[in-house]
Each structure stands twice: as C-alpha cells, then as structure tokens.
N, C-alpha and C positions, 0 to 999 in steps of 0.2 A: 510528521512535522508540518505538513501543509495544513492539516486540520487545526493544529495549534495556532498557526499564523492567521488563518481565516477566522478562527474564533476570537483571537486578539483583535483583529480588524473590525469584526462585528461589534465587539465590546466597546472599542474606541468610537465607532460610529454612533452607537447608542448613547455613550457618555457625551459626546460633542453635540449631538442633536438635542439632548436635554439642556446642555449649557446654552445653546443658541435660543432655545425656547424661553429661557429665563430673561433674555434681553439684557438690559443694563444693570440688573440686580447684582450680579457678582462684582462688577466694576465699582458700583456704588458702595457696596459693603466693604470691599477691599480699601477704598479710599477713606471711608469713615474710620475703619480700624487703624489704618496707618496714621491718620490725623490725630486720633486719640492717643496712640502710642507716642507720637512725636511730642505732644503736649505733656504727657506724663514724663517722658525723658527729659524735657527742658525743665520741668519742675524739680526733678531729682537733681539735675545738674546744678541748678541754682542753689539747692540745699547743700550740696557737696562743696560748692564754691564758697558759700557763707561759712561753713564749718572750717574749711581750709584757711580762710582769711582770719577767722577768730584764733586759730591755733598757730598762725604765722607760717603756715606751710604753703601759702598761695604763691604760685610762680609769677 
C-alpha cells in the first residue's frame, strides 16, 4: 500500500511540476474558453427570449 501512495505522490509531483512550468498558459486558456462559452450562452438566451416573446410565452 505504501508503494501505491508513494507512486501516486510522485505522479502528482510530476503533474504539478509540469503545470507550474506552463506558467500562466492554463489560466489564460481557461479564461478564454469561459468567456467564449459565456458569449455563446448569452446569444442562445437572446434567441430563446425572442422566440418566447413571439409565441407569447415570455414571462
């Protein structure tokens, strides 16, 4: 069992060292993806609101 946890710890250390080496890239990519998703969601919401207003189902 100790071998498993030491292996897990070494794997996490390797993963986090690689993440630190990337610097701000993961944060930047995450922010861009979330911004694009938010814009897409707002566009769809506008479309659904217009459709509901046309059908008289708007609250």
